[in-house]
NUVO-610479 format. One record per residue (C-alpha): residue number from 1; residue in one letter; x, y, z. Coordinates in nm, 4 decimals, padded with zeros to 6 digits. Each point is the difference from the previous one (the first is absolute). Example, Ala and Ser with C-alpha at 12.3 -4.5 7.8 and 13.67 -1.06 7.14 Angstrom:
BEGIN
<site 1 'a' <01.2300 -00.4500 00.7800>>
<site 2 's' <00.1370 00.3440 -00.0660>>
END
This chain:
BEGIN
<site 1 'm' <04.1804 -01.0425 -00.7818>>
<site 2 'g' <-00.3574 -00.0431 00.1172>>
<site 3 'f' <-00.1746 00.2242 00.2511>>
<site 4 'r' <00.2140 00.1836 00.2534>>
<site 5 'p' <-00.1953 00.1920 00.2642>>
<site 6 'p' <00.0959 00.3662 00.0251>>
<site 7 'p' <00.1134 00.1441 00.3330>>
<site 8 'y' <-00.2939 00.0313 00.2368>>
<site 9 'p' <-00.0716 00.3752 00.0135>>
<site 10 'y' <00.0234 00.0452 00.3763>>
<site 11 'd' <00.3310 -00.1874 00.0117>>
<site 12 'r' <00.1454 00.3024 -00.1790>>
<site 13 'l' <-00.0542 00.2116 00.3112>>
<site 14 'v' <00.2698 -00.1700 00.2091>>
<site 15 'k' <00.2424 00.2939 -00.0100>>
<site 16 'l' <-00.2702 00.2546 00.0775>>
<site 17 'r' <-00.1249 -00.2149 00.2878>>
<site 18 'a' <00.3499 -00.0138 00.1457>>
<site 19 'l' <00.0215 00.3793 -00.0272>>
<site 20 'a' <-00.3336 00.0472 00.1764>>
<site 21 'e' <00.0927 -00.2488 00.2727>>
<site 22 't' <00.2844 00.2241 00.1180>>
<site 23 'h' <-00.2509 00.2321 00.1716>>
<site 24 'p' <-00.0747 -00.0495 00.3694>>
<site 25 'g' <-00.3300 -00.1840 00.0034>>
<site 26 'g' <00.0801 -00.1745 -00.3278>>
<site 27 'v' <-00.1668 -00.0017 -00.3377>>
<site 28 'v' <-00.3611 00.1070 -00.0452>>
<site 29 'd' <-00.1054 -00.2314 -00.2814>>
<site 30 'l' <-00.2444 00.1682 -00.2376>>
<site 31 's' <00.1102 -00.2037 -00.3020>>
<site 32 'v' <-00.2397 -00.2965 00.0135>>
<site 33 'g' <-00.3745 -00.0032 00.0677>>
<site 34 't' <00.0331 -00.2372 00.2952>>
<site 35 'p' <-00.2637 00.0759 00.2657>>
<site 36 't' <00.1272 00.0679 00.3527>>
<site 37 'd' <-00.3344 00.0606 00.1719>>
<site 38 'p' <-00.1972 -00.2664 00.1897>>
<site 39 'p' <-00.2383 -00.2375 -00.1780>>
<site 40 'p' <-00.3550 -00.0440 00.1318>>
<site 41 'p' <00.0068 -00.2011 00.3262>>
<site 42 'a' <-00.2865 -00.2222 -00.1166>>
<site 43 'a' <00.2101 -00.1161 -00.2955>>
<site 44 'v' <00.2992 -00.0812 00.2194>>
<site 45 'e' <-00.2280 -00.1905 00.2380>>
<site 46 'a' <-00.1518 -00.1991 -00.2871>>
<site 47 'l' <00.3454 -00.0760 -00.1361>>
<site 48 'a' <00.1047 -00.1491 00.3329>>
<site 49 'r' <-00.3192 -00.1876 00.0855>>
<site 50 's' <-00.1554 -00.1155 -00.3274>>
<site 51 'g' <00.0853 -00.3677 00.0430>>
<site 52 'a' <00.0414 -00.0087 -00.3780>>
<site 53 'e' <00.3675 -00.0886 -00.0080>>
<site 54 'r' <-00.0355 -00.3769 -00.0309>>
<site 55 'g' <-00.1826 -00.0542 -00.3254>>
<site 56 'y' <00.0549 00.1285 -00.3514>>
<site 57 'p' <-00.1980 00.3196 -00.0588>>
<site 58 'p' <-00.2087 00.0404 -00.3167>>
<site 59 's' <00.2103 00.1652 -00.2691>>
<site 60 'v' <-00.2869 00.2177 -00.1171>>
<site 61 'g' <-00.0675 00.1149 00.3562>>
<site 62 't' <-00.2477 -00.1201 00.2594>>
<site 63 'p' <-00.3631 00.1044 -00.0472>>
<site 64 'a' <00.0467 00.2364 00.2947>>
<site 65 'y' <00.3067 00.1580 -00.1648>>
<site 66 'r' <-00.1761 00.0591 -00.3306>>
<site 67 'e' <-00.3145 00.1274 00.1693>>
<site 68 'a' <00.2007 00.2392 00.2176>>
<site 69 'a' <00.1774 00.1410 -00.3060>>
<site 70 'a' <-00.3278 00.0372 -00.1882>>
<site 71 'g' <-00.1564 00.1633 00.3048>>
<site 72 'w' <00.2839 00.2509 00.0184>>
<site 73 'l' <-00.0418 00.0845 -00.3699>>
<site 74 'a' <-00.3684 00.0671 00.0570>>
<site 75 'r' <00.0459 00.1961 00.3211>>
<site 76 'r' <00.2967 00.2169 -00.0932>>
<site 77 'l' <-00.0105 00.0187 -00.3800>>
<site 78 'g' <-00.3708 -00.0413 -00.0717>>
<site 79 'v' <00.0238 -00.2964 -00.2380>>
<site 80 't' <-00.1835 -00.3317 00.0278>>
<site 81 'i' <00.2130 -00.3001 -00.0968>>
<site 82 'd' <-00.0984 -00.3637 00.0365>>
<site 83 'p' <00.2528 -00.1654 00.2351>>
<site 84 'e' <00.0427 -00.2643 -00.2712>>
<site 85 'a' <00.1678 00.2736 -00.2095>>
<site 86 'v' <00.2549 00.0640 00.2770>>
<site 87 'a' <00.3138 -00.2064 00.0657>>
<site 88 'a' <00.2834 00.0119 00.2514>>
<site 89 'c' <00.3637 00.0776 -00.0733>>
<site 90 'i' <00.3140 00.0021 00.2133>>
<site 91 'g' <00.0259 00.3756 00.0307>>
<site 92 't' <-00.0177 00.1479 -00.3481>>
<site 93 'k' <00.3603 00.0256 -00.1188>>
<site 94 'e' <00.0105 -00.3705 -00.0855>>
<site 95 'l' <-00.3233 00.0407 -00.1946>>
<site 96 'v' <00.1308 00.3035 -00.1890>>
<site 97 'a' <00.3189 -00.1886 -00.0874>>
<site 98 'g' <-00.1743 -00.3255 -00.0952>>
<site 99 'l' <-00.3148 00.1140 -00.1758>>
<site 100 'p' <00.1534 00.0728 -00.3446>>
<site 101 'g' <00.1273 -00.3556 -00.0268>>
<site 102 'w' <-00.3390 -00.1453 00.0896>>
<site 103 'l' <-00.1760 00.2292 -00.2457>>
<site 104 'a' <00.2428 -00.1145 -00.2699>>
<site 105 'l' <-00.0993 -00.3610 00.0676>>
<site 106 'r' <-00.3609 00.1027 -00.0494>>
<site 107 'd' <00.0693 00.1910 -00.3233>>
<site 108 'p' <00.3386 -00.0834 -00.1566>>
<site 109 's' <-00.0867 00.2088 -00.3074>>
<site 110 'r' <00.0946 00.3175 00.1909>>
<site 111 'd' <00.3405 00.0804 00.1452>>
<site 112 't' <-00.0018 00.3551 00.1393>>
<site 113 'v' <-00.0543 00.1539 00.3434>>
<site 114 'l' <-00.0813 00.3710 00.0099>>
<site 115 'y' <00.0718 00.1987 00.3153>>
<site 116 'p' <00.0446 00.3666 00.0981>>
<site 117 'a' <00.3433 00.1431 -00.0786>>
<site 118 'v' <00.0284 00.1296 00.3568>>
<site 119 's' <-00.1134 -00.2765 00.2312>>
<site 120 'y' <00.0705 -00.2872 00.2366>>
<site 121 'p' <00.2876 -00.1985 -00.1600>>
<site 122 't' <-00.1705 -00.3403 00.0357>>
<site 123 'y' <-00.2410 00.0705 -00.2886>>
<site 124 'e' <00.2947 -00.0046 -00.2385>>
<site 125 'm' <00.1767 -00.2818 00.1816>>
<site 126 'g' <-00.3081 -00.2255 -00.0170>>
<site 127 'a' <00.0085 00.0243 -00.3787>>
<site 128 'r' <00.3717 -00.0709 -00.0140>>
<site 129 'l' <-00.0258 -00.2995 00.2321>>
<site 130 'a' <-00.2656 -00.1441 -00.2311>>
<site 131 'g' <00.2151 00.0549 -00.3102>>
<site 132 'l' <-00.2409 00.2628 -00.1330>>
<site 133 'r' <00.0415 00.3469 -00.1463>>
<site 134 'a' <-00.0207 00.2774 00.2584>>
<site 135 'v' <-00.1182 00.3276 -00.1541>>
<site 136 'a' <-00.0054 00.3161 00.2100>>
<site 137 'v' <-00.2927 00.2309 -00.0725>>
<site 138 'p' <00.0905 00.3701 00.0340>>
<site 139 'v' <-00.1634 00.2013 00.2765>>
<site 140 'd' <-00.1176 00.3605 -00.0144>>
<site 141 'e' <00.1254 00.2946 00.2044>>
<site 142 'a' <-00.2081 -00.1209 00.2966>>
<site 143 'f' <00.1471 -00.3534 -00.0395>>
<site 144 'r' <-00.3336 -00.1438 -00.1175>>
<site 145 'i' <00.0173 -00.2696 -00.2642>>
<site 146 'd' <-00.0408 00.1365 -00.3538>>
<site 147 'l' <-00.2176 -00.2513 -00.1849>>
<site 148 'd' <00.0318 00.1957 -00.3247>>
<site 149 'a' <00.3735 -00.0679 00.0030>>
<site 150 'i' <-00.0476 -00.3775 -00.0362>>
<site 151 'a' <00.1057 -00.1030 -00.3490>>
<site 152 'p' <-00.2652 -00.2023 -00.1874>>
<site 153 'a' <00.2554 -00.2766 -00.0629>>
<site 154 'd' <00.0640 -00.0300 00.3751>>
<site 155 'a' <-00.3726 00.0001 00.0766>>
<site 156 'd' <-00.0484 -00.2858 -00.2465>>
<site 157 'r' <00.2661 -00.2075 00.1786>>
<site 158 'a' <-00.0953 00.0913 00.3563>>
<site 159 'l' <-00.0961 -00.2668 00.2513>>
<site 160 'c' <-00.0693 00.2542 00.2698>>
<site 161 'l' <00.0248 00.3636 00.0988>>
<site 162 'w' <00.1044 00.0860 00.3549>>
<site 163 'v' <-00.1221 00.3136 00.1714>>
<site 164 'n' <00.0685 00.1082 00.3569>>
<site 165 's' <-00.2306 00.2570 00.1540>>
<site 166 'p' <00.0768 00.1602 00.2409>>
<site 167 'g' <00.3392 -00.0394 -00.1568>>
<site 168 'n' <00.3357 -00.1001 00.1412>>
<site 169 'p' <00.2201 00.2066 -00.0066>>
<site 170 'a' <-00.1754 00.3159 -00.1200>>
<site 171 'g' <-00.3399 -00.0221 00.1736>>
<site 172 'n' <-00.1841 00.0492 -00.3296>>
<site 173 'l' <-00.3687 -00.0822 -00.0422>>
<site 174 'd' <-00.0726 -00.1523 -00.3398>>
<site 175 'd' <-00.3279 00.0171 -00.1915>>
<site 176 'l' <-00.1055 -00.3577 00.0710>>
<site 177 'a' <-00.3160 00.0263 -00.2093>>
<site 178 'a' <00.2113 00.0906 -00.3043>>
<site 179 'v' <00.2462 -00.2792 00.0771>>
<site 180 'a' <-00.2776 -00.2618 00.0246>>
<site 181 'a' <-00.1547 00.1240 -00.3253>>
<site 182 'w' <00.3376 -00.0119 -00.1772>>
<site 183 'g' <00.0581 -00.3576 00.1129>>
<site 184 'r' <-00.3397 -00.1156 -00.1223>>
<site 185 'e' <00.0394 00.1780 -00.3324>>
<site 186 'h' <00.3329 -00.1747 -00.0618>>
<site 187 'g' <-00.0768 -00.3361 00.1605>>
<site 188 'v' <00.2749 00.0548 00.2591>>
<site 189 't' <-00.0325 -00.1077 00.3633>>
<site 190 'v' <00.0357 00.2983 00.2331>>
<site 191 'c' <00.1717 -00.0698 00.3319>>
<site 192 's' <-00.0644 00.2794 00.2471>>
<site 193 'd' <00.2329 00.0076 00.3005>>
<site 194 'e' <-00.1962 00.1867 00.2674>>
<site 195 'c' <00.2003 -00.0749 00.3146>>
<site 196 'y' <00.0091 00.3681 00.1079>>
<site 197 'v' <-00.3699 00.0637 -00.0573>>
<site 198 'e' <-00.0805 00.0566 00.3696>>
<site 199 'f' <00.2443 00.2928 -00.0060>>
<site 200 't' <-00.1650 00.2043 -00.2747>>
<site 201 'w' <00.0236 00.3724 00.0758>>
<site 202 'd' <-00.1534 00.1563 -00.3105>>
<site 203 'g' <-00.3687 -00.0966 00.0009>>
<site 204 'p' <-00.1493 -00.3392 00.0866>>
<site 205 'a' <00.1786 -00.3339 -00.0188>>
<site 206 'r' <-00.0406 -00.1578 -00.3446>>
<site 207 't' <00.0158 -00.3497 -00.1463>>
<site 208 'i' <-00.0107 -00.1179 -00.3583>>
<site 209 'l' <-00.2730 -00.2460 00.1047>>
<site 210 't' <-00.2422 00.2925 -00.0011>>
<site 211 'e' <00.0184 -00.0290 -00.3799>>
<site 212 'g' <-00.1126 -00.3655 00.0067>>
<site 213 't' <00.2053 -00.3176 00.0161>>
<site 214 'e' <00.0330 -00.1004 -00.3663>>
<site 215 'g' <00.3665 -00.0273 -00.0915>>
<site 216 'v' <00.1339 00.1565 00.3197>>
<site 217 'l' <00.1722 -00.1111 00.3174>>
<site 218 'a' <00.0341 00.2205 00.3073>>
<site 219 'v' <00.2887 -00.0884 00.2313>>
<site 220 'h' <-00.0085 00.0836 00.3721>>
<site 221 's' <00.2235 -00.0606 00.2997>>
<site 222 'l' <00.0016 00.0294 00.3779>>
<site 223 's' <00.3688 00.0989 00.0012>>
<site 224 'k' <-00.0573 00.3756 -00.0149>>
<site 225 'r' <-00.3645 00.0228 00.1103>>
<site 226 's' <00.0457 -00.1925 00.3244>>
<site 227 'n' <00.3773 00.0082 00.0661>>
<site 228 'l' <00.0168 -00.3739 -00.0679>>
<site 229 'a' <00.2761 -00.0132 -00.2612>>
<site 230 'g' <00.1691 -00.2829 00.1909>>
<site 231 'v' <-00.2934 -00.2396 -00.0129>>
<site 232 'r' <-00.0449 00.0170 -00.3819>>
<site 233 'a' <-00.3727 00.0114 -00.0671>>
<site 234 'g' <-00.1873 00.1458 -00.2942>>
<site 235 'f' <-00.2605 -00.0798 -00.2615>>
<site 236 'y' <-00.0934 00.0516 -00.3635>>
<site 237 'a' <-00.3561 00.0456 -00.1190>>
<site 238 'g' <-00.1936 00.0756 -00.3145>>
<site 239 'd' <-00.0633 -00.1953 -00.3187>>
<site 240 'r' <-00.1416 -00.3287 00.1242>>
<site 241 'e' <00.1439 -00.2192 -00.2769>>
<site 242 'l' <00.3423 00.1572 00.0391>>
<site 243 'v' <00.0001 -00.0339 00.3801>>
<site 244 's' <-00.1000 -00.3644 -00.0391>>
<site 245 'y' <00.2766 -00.0681 -00.2525>>
<site 246 'v' <00.2756 00.1690 00.1976>>
<site 247 's' <-00.1082 -00.1587 00.3283>>
<site 248 'e' <-00.0015 -00.3475 -00.1579>>
<site 249 'v' <00.3527 00.0481 -00.1361>>
<site 250 'r' <00.1150 00.1234 00.3397>>
<site 251 'k' <-00.1606 -00.3003 00.1679>>
<site 252 'h' <00.2089 -00.2362 -00.2127>>
<site 253 'a' <00.3148 00.1959 00.0856>>
<site 254 'g' <-00.0701 -00.0130 00.3735>>
<site 255 'f' <-00.0526 00.3699 00.0660>>
<site 256 'm' <-00.1796 00.0195 00.3351>>
<site 257 'v' <-00.0457 00.2768 00.2549>>
<site 258 'p' <00.0738 -00.1766 00.3324>>
<site 259 'g' <-00.3068 -00.0871 00.2058>>
<site 260 'p' <00.0845 00.2234 00.2991>>
<site 261 'v' <00.0659 00.2872 -00.2379>>
<site 262 'q' <-00.3379 -00.0499 -00.1625>>
<site 263 'a' <-00.1640 00.0209 00.3423>>
<site 264 'a' <00.1903 00.3209 00.0773>>
<site 265 'a' <-00.1016 00.1456 -00.3353>>
<site 266 'v' <-00.3683 -00.0624 00.0689>>
<site 267 'a' <00.0345 00.2038 00.3184>>
<site 268 'a' <00.1953 00.2764 -00.1733>>
<site 269 'w' <-00.2352 00.0383 -00.2979>>
<site 270 'g' <-00.2882 00.0229 00.2450>>
<site 271 'd' <00.1418 00.2898 00.2010>>
<site 272 'd' <00.0072 00.3550 -00.1374>>
<site 273 'a' <00.0796 00.1978 00.3161>>
<site 274 'h' <00.3713 -00.0787 -00.0098>>
<site 275 'v' <00.0161 00.1143 -00.3638>>
<site 276 'd' <-00.1633 00.3317 00.0818>>
<site 277 'a' <00.2620 00.0545 00.2706>>
<site 278 'q' <00.2773 -00.0931 -00.2425>>
<site 279 'r' <-00.1319 00.2466 -00.2581>>
<site 280 'q' <00.0389 00.2770 00.2565>>
<site 281 'r' <00.3581 -00.1020 00.0758>>
<site 282 'y' <00.1027 -00.0050 -00.3641>>
<site 283 'r' <-00.1667 00.3299 -00.0788>>
<site 284 'q' <00.1776 00.1698 00.2923>>
<site 285 'r' <00.3357 -00.1455 -00.1051>>
<site 286 'l' <-00.0450 00.1095 -00.3601>>
<site 287 'e' <-00.0772 00.3536 00.1103>>
<site 288 'r' <00.2889 00.0075 00.2495>>
<site 289 'f' <00.2640 -00.1191 -00.2441>>
<site 290 'r' <-00.1251 00.2279 -00.2760>>
<site 291 'g' <00.0901 00.2826 00.2349>>
<site 292 't' <00.3435 -00.1461 00.0707>>
<site 293 'l' <00.0763 -00.0250 -00.3714>>
<site 294 'a' <-00.1395 00.3464 -00.0694>>
<site 295 'a' <00.2493 00.1433 00.2498>>
<site 296 'l' <00.2733 -00.1518 -00.2184>>
<site 297 'g' <-00.1471 00.1618 -00.3116>>
<site 298 'v' <-00.1581 -00.3251 -00.1228>>
<site 299 'd' <-00.3662 00.0131 -00.1023>>
<site 300 'a' <-00.1847 -00.3219 00.0855>>
<site 301 'p' <-00.3669 00.0112 -00.1062>>
<site 302 'l' <-00.2499 -00.2066 00.1943>>
<site 303 'p' <-00.0706 -00.3189 -00.1995>>
<site 304 'g' <-00.3451 -00.0914 -00.1231>>
<site 305 'g' <00.0346 -00.3144 00.2088>>
<site 306 'g' <00.2498 -00.2221 00.1776>>
<site 307 'f' <00.2593 00.0858 00.2620>>
<site 308 'y' <00.2907 00.1054 -00.2209>>
<site 309 'l' <00.1274 00.3451 -00.0837>>
<site 310 'w' <00.1397 00.0272 -00.3521>>
<site 311 'p' <00.1876 00.3299 -00.0261>>
<site 312 'r' <00.2132 00.1044 -00.2935>>
<site 313 'a' <00.3594 00.0388 00.1146>>
<site 314 'p' <00.1677 00.3386 -00.0455>>
<site 315 'g' <00.1615 -00.0008 -00.3423>>
<site 316 'g' <-00.1478 -00.3445 -00.0620>>
<site 317 'd' <00.2833 -00.1568 00.2045>>
<site 318 'a' <-00.1868 -00.2710 00.1901>>
<site 319 'w' <00.3104 -00.1790 00.1261>>
<site 320 'g' <00.1360 00.3339 00.1169>>
<site 321 'l' <-00.3135 00.0711 00.2043>>
<site 322 'a' <00.0013 -00.3550 00.1382>>
<site 323 'r' <00.3636 00.0429 00.1001>>
<site 324 'r' <-00.0703 00.3335 00.1694>>
<site 325 'l' <-00.2892 -00.1445 00.2004>>
<site 326 'a' <00.2181 -00.2918 00.1095>>
<site 327 'a' <00.3067 00.2091 00.0848>>
<site 328 'e' <-00.1739 00.2911 00.1702>>
<site 329 'g' <-00.3267 -00.1523 00.1232>>
<site 330 'g' <00.0820 -00.3668 00.0452>>
<site 331 'a' <-00.3015 -00.0819 -00.2191>>
<site 332 'l' <00.0027 -00.2665 -00.2690>>
<site 333 'v' <-00.2220 00.0619 -00.3046>>
<site 334 's' <-00.0263 -00.1615 -00.3446>>
<site 335 'p' <00.1178 00.1674 -00.3222>>
<site 336 'g' <-00.2773 00.0062 -00.2580>>
<site 337 'e' <00.1873 -00.2009 -00.2615>>
<site 338 'f' <-00.0907 -00.3100 00.2037>>
<site 339 'y' <-00.3528 00.0447 -00.1387>>
<site 340 'g' <00.0834 00.0757 -00.3626>>
<site 341 'e' <00.2120 00.2393 -00.2038>>
<site 342 'q' <-00.2851 00.2490 -00.0293>>
<site 343 'g' <00.0192 00.0474 00.3786>>
<site 344 'a' <00.3787 00.0408 00.0219>>
<site 345 'a' <-00.0129 00.3666 00.1065>>
<site 346 'h' <-00.2090 -00.0788 00.3100>>
<site 347 'v' <00.0443 -00.1730 00.3339>>
<site 348 'r' <-00.2552 -00.2113 00.1842>>
<site 349 'v' <-00.0459 00.0596 00.3722>>
<site 350 'a' <-00.1966 -00.2699 00.1849>>
<site 351 'l' <-00.1671 00.1538 00.3063>>
<site 352 'v' <-00.0041 -00.3223 00.1979>>
<site 353 'q' <00.2015 00.1153 00.3004>>
<site 354 'p' <-00.1677 00.1417 00.3122>>
<site 355 'e' <-00.0155 00.3712 00.0798>>
<site 356 'd' <00.2971 -00.0010 00.2357>>
<site 357 'r' <00.2285 -00.1439 -00.2699>>
<site 358 'l' <-00.1174 00.2563 -00.2547>>
<site 359 'a' <00.0581 00.2739 00.2586>>
<site 360 'l' <00.3534 -00.1354 00.0486>>
<site 361 'v' <00.0719 00.0375 -00.3724>>
<site 362 'a' <-00.1323 00.3561 00.0064>>
<site 363 'a' <00.2147 00.0851 00.3024>>
<site 364 'r' <00.3124 -00.1439 -00.1648>>
<site 365 'l' <-00.0727 00.2139 -00.3058>>
<site 366 'g' <-00.0468 00.3050 00.2193>>
<site 367 'v' <-00.3611 00.0532 -00.0998>>
<site 368 'g' <-00.1803 -00.1509 00.3008>>
END
């Protein structure tokens, strides 16, 4: 029969959305991590006035783009990376989905992608789209990846291991030093998705690049950090030979961040004030909605990072809790099974809506 794509997870929320929409004021969408807050004005200005729309932009990123990304890594995460070991990508979802196939071209002797059992669905889908084995690695009680649970036979076949820290959906913080060491011991490329790193609540922000660049790629995006999901701008950095290989393959395939977007990204990576303000917003929303859920008898611990709450549903009935929030509060949330069977008893609540919309949900639930 060939490959048939499964239903897209969020398309399964149509009935719950319709239920939530019946409330005056409409649905309060907490199901997807789509930013609703303003991007930095300097980035919007650069996007409009770059003059870069006529010619083809460099696939790897302009020197200014790569230098801005490297400068941000040094300033915010304390790591020094040569801009030549940084390359542009069109947001990061396309990179996550495409990277396994490109790694398989580089090393056709391996056919397996390892990823956390509770995680962003595109890690698995990238393997499937490349015709590779997708092997979920169990997570512990704190939803951190359990490296000891990787079977030796799977390690021997692995092209790459994905980690996501802070994690989506559970907000976990993985031991990135241990992950980097495991990858080097087994000759497996480690791909570290760090798109929520600016919203780390438990201790300092962390990157796998602190452990050196050999055999690792760190993946970063402006979508969450700078509320620029619509412009699609990100980068990958790390192992110089690997960055060079992947960027050359992408060049042949015509992957290019548009010139105006590259100019906007330079402005965004260079500005930290708007991120500090956004951190405050997300922290306040997390705390507010924890209280709303607590009033319903649902415990929602503060995540180690990110802007999602990941509470266990009463009785483990995630769809039941999602239905209650839609019917009584007009809020749309995501059942945990979207992120793997091991998360099926939980729901994910994306705190992307402004305070007045969260207050509306609380008032509808009678807990405002």
